[in-house]
N, C-alpha and C positions, 0 to 999 in steps of 0.2 A: 469492648463497646456494648452499649445497651440501647440500640436503636430499634425503630419499628421494622427496619430492614437491615440485618446484620451481615457482614461479610463471612464467607465469600458468596458472591452472586455472579452468575454468568449473565452477560449482557444480552439484550434482545438482538436478534440477527435479521438479515435481509435476504431476499432472493432476487435474482436478476430477471428483468423483463426487457423486452425489445423497445418499448416506447412508453412515454409518460401516460399513466392512466388519466382519463378525463371523467367528468361528471360531477365534480365538486365534492367528492367524498374523501379527498386527501389533502394533507398539508405537505407542501414541498419544501425541501431544504437542499442547499449545496452539499455534496458528498466530500467531506474533508479527507485528505490523505495524510494520516498520521497514526498515532498509537491510540487505540480505543482505551478508554479509562473510566472506571467508576470511582468517584470520589466520596469517601465516607468520612464524615466529621461528627464526633461526639465530644463537644466542648473542647478540651485540650488535645484529644486524640484525633489523629488524621491518618487516613490510609488512601493512597493512590493505588488502585488495583487494576492490573492489566486484564485484557480479554480472557487470558487463560488462568486467571486468579492469582497471579504473582504480584508481589509488592513492587512498586516503582519509585517509592519515596527517595531512595538513595541516588537515583539516576537524574532526578529533577529537583535538586535542592532549592533552586530559585523560585519554585512555585509554592513552597510550603508556607512562607509568611503571607503572601497574597491570599492564599486559600483560607488561612486562619483569619485574616483580617476582613475578608469580604463575604464569605459564605455564612449562612445561618449557623447558629451554635450547634444545632443537631440536624443533620440532613444527609441525603445520599443523592448525588447527581450523576448523570451519564453524559459523557462528552468525549472529546478527542484532543490529545496533546499534539501540537504541531510546532514546527519551527518555520518562521518566515524569513527568507534570506534572498536578497537581490530581487525583490519584487515578486517572489513566488514561494510556494511551499517547498521545503527541501527535506525530502524523506531520508536522503543519504546522511544529512547532518543529524537527523533524529536517531538513526541507527548507531551512529558513533557514540551516543550516550550510554549504550549498554556496555560499559567498560568496567573491568574489575577494580581499577585503581581509582580511589576517591579523589586523588589529586588531579587526575585527568578529567574526571567528571566535573570537578569544580572549575577547572580552566575552561572547558567547553561551555559550561553554564554561563560564564562571564562573557565569552566571545559570541556565542549563538544562543541567547536565552530562548526558552520555550514559552508557549502560550497554551491556554486551555480554552477550547470552544465548547460550550455546553449546549445540549439539545434535548435533554429529558430529565424528569424528576421522578425519583422513586419514593422518597419520603422526606418529610420536613416536620421537625418537632416530634410529636408522638403519633403523627398521622402517616399511614401507609397509603401512598398515592397510586400504587401499581394497578389497581382495579378501576381507576377513574379513566374516562375517555381521554385520548391524547389531547384534544382541544382544551380540556380543563387543565391537564398537566402543563401544557404549553403556556396557558394564561398565568398560572401560578408561578411558573419558572420566570416569565417576563417580570413579574412583580418582585421576585426574590433578587433578580439581577438588574433591576432598574437603574441602580447607581454603580454597576460594575465598571471597573477601570482595568486597562491592560496590566497584567497579561491575562485577565479573565474576560471572556467574551460570550455573548449569546448569539447563536447562529441565526442568520437571516431565515425567515420563513414566509411563505405566501400560499394562498389558496388559488391563485391565478395560474392556469396552465401556461398561458403565454409568457408570463414572467419566468416561470420555471424553465421553459424552452429557451428563453433568452440567456438565462444563467448557464444552461447546458452548452450553449454555443460560445459564450464569452469567457466563462470562468476557467476553462480548461487550460488556457495559457498561463494561469497563475498556479497550476499544479493540482487543480481539483479533479477528483475521479469521475464525477458525473452529478446526478441529482437523485435524492431520496424522495420517495413518496410514502407518507405514513397515513394510515386510515384515521380519519377524524375521530371516530368512536372507538378506536382500538385501545385495548388495555396493554400494560407493559408485561410482556410474557418472556421471562428469561430463557435464553437458549432456544427460542422458537423463531423461525424465519417468517415473520409476519409483516415486516416492512418490505418495500419494493425499491429496487435501485435500477437506474438506467445509466449505463456506462458507455464510454466512447470505444469504438472499435474500428480499426483500419487494416488495410492489407499492405504487405511489404514483401519483396523478394529478397531472400538472403542466401548467402553461401553456406553450405553445410561443410564445416571444417573439422568436425570431430563428433564423438558421441560418448555417452556413459552407459555402462551395462545396467540392466535391471537388477534389483537386489536378489531375486531368486526366481527360478533356479540359476545357479552360477553359469554365466555366459551363455544362457540359452535364449535371452531376449534383450532387446535394446531398451534402455531406460529413457534417454533423452538425446536429442540432437543439439550440438553446439553450433550457434549461428554467428555469422560474421557479415559486416558491411565494410566496404572500402571507404576510407577517408579521402579528403582532397589530396593528401600527400601520397596516396596509393597504398597505405598500410591497411591490412585487413584487421579491423577491430572486432573483438568479441562483444556481441551486443545482447546475448542472452541465450535461452534454450527454448525448445518446444518439446512437449512430451504428451500430447493429447492423443494417445494411441490405445486401441484395444489390445488385450494380451495376444490375440491372434496376429495382429499387425506387428507387434513388437518382435514376435518370433520370425515373421516373414522378413523383417528388416535385417536380421542377422545375415541371411544369404544375399539380400539386395546390396548391402554395404560392403560385403566381403571383397569385391574387386577393388574398391577404393581404399582399402586398408593396405594394399600391396605397395611397399616402398613409400608409404605416406609421409614418413618423417624426413626423408632425404632432403626435400626442398620446401618443407612446410613453413609457412610464415610464423607459426607459433612454436617453432622448434625449440627455442630457448626455454619454453615453459615445461617441456616434457620431463626434464630432470631436475626441475626447480624444487627446492625444499621450502614448503610454505612457512616453516618456522623462521626462515632467514629473511622474510619480508616479501610482501606481494609485489610482483611485477605489474606493469600497466595492464589492467583489465585481464588478468590471468584467468583462463577458463576453469582452472582447478584450484584446489587449496582450501584449507579450513577457514572458517570465519566464526564470529560469535553466534551466527544464526544456524550454522550447520550442525552443531551439537554432536560432533564426532562422526557424522556421516561420511561415507567414502565418496569423495569428490574427484577421484582420479579419473582421467579421461583417455580415450584412444583417438589418435589422429586419423583423419581421412584426407586423401588428396582433395584439395578444394575445387572440385569440378562439378559438384551437384548444386543445383539451385532449387530452393523450395519457397513456395508462397505461404506465408503465415499471417494470421490475424493478430493484431496487438492493440492495446488500449492507448498507451501513450509512452513517449520516450522521456527519460530523465537522466541527465548527465551522459547522454550518448548511448544509453542502454534502455532496453525494454523494462518498464517499471514492474510489470508482472510477467509471468510465463506466457510466451506466445503459443498460439494454437495452430496446429498443422492444417493446411488447406489442400495443397496439391503440389506435385512435383512440376517444375517448369523446365522441361527439356528444350523449350524454345528460347531460353534465356542464357546468355553468357554470364559466367561468374563476375566478369569485369563490369557488368551492368548493375551489379548490386551495390549501389552507393547510397550515402546519406542523402544525396540530392533528390531521391525519389520520395522522401518523407514529407508529409504535410507539416508546415510550421505554423503553429498557432500563436499569435501575438498575446503577450501576457496582459491580463486585466490587472489594474492597480490593486494590489492586495490590501493596502491600508484603507482603500475605499470600501472594500468588502467588510473589513473589521469595523470601519466607522459606521456601517449600516447595520451592525449586529443588533442594535436595539430597536431597529425600525420595523 
């Protein structure tokens, strides 16, 4: 490729803030929950590059023709690959695309086709737009995508804080992470955390039913706690992990958890997983086992008697599990494990996703 901005390029990043900045110096956008992607096109050449500079073309074959047909002949755009399913964004369906078999990817592309939502412009033609203020890049992007059709979309944007706050409250049910705030005069700075993001966070009491060791030194520190919630049927479901500990705390946890390791497997609700071979196929929400994301990491786990309750902070649930790693808050010695049910979670009604897509040019 011979573009004004050639691959590989690391995307511009964001840092988290507690509330939406005010003052009229930002443009707000919904925060999409998908795969970050930079799209490079140089006439007949097209590259979908991941956040970590890997090619994604083979995993999303259904996007290649629309990108060739609708994007300018020579350009670089920043966006997010998403899958909309059952009225919300489905990150789990997106993860399934990273499969080594082309036949499997082709089948999934037909069953659950992906979309691209664009939100920034790096170059067009022979012009490098990265040093231009974001408001100028946004204006040019709107012109370039004025006639865009699905599966290509332009993200909604507003300068009104009240509108952004409304998005933050309403769009979460459709699977959105939160709201982005981008400085109006900001340049595009690769690999720099210059954008701001406001994300949802809630508290939840969970059963601690196991743990994983920290990578080093061997068995001298706890890596993460395995969390569970009871379903309506009374089954303890694995919902995720928390691992926000200092090294000092990780070492302290070894002694703290030791009594709960005694005879832990005898009546453990996850006993069937202890000797399970991941290569034989994953059991329902198994807390250990390799995946395409683990890249050979040791995900073996140690059982604990499910008697401890911990309060954690989480952003949102998807498919009955925490979408991101939960954050440790405190031990709840006043809570019974049986009280840790899905019923305690806040349920956010979904915003009609196609209404959001429909407003993408607005």
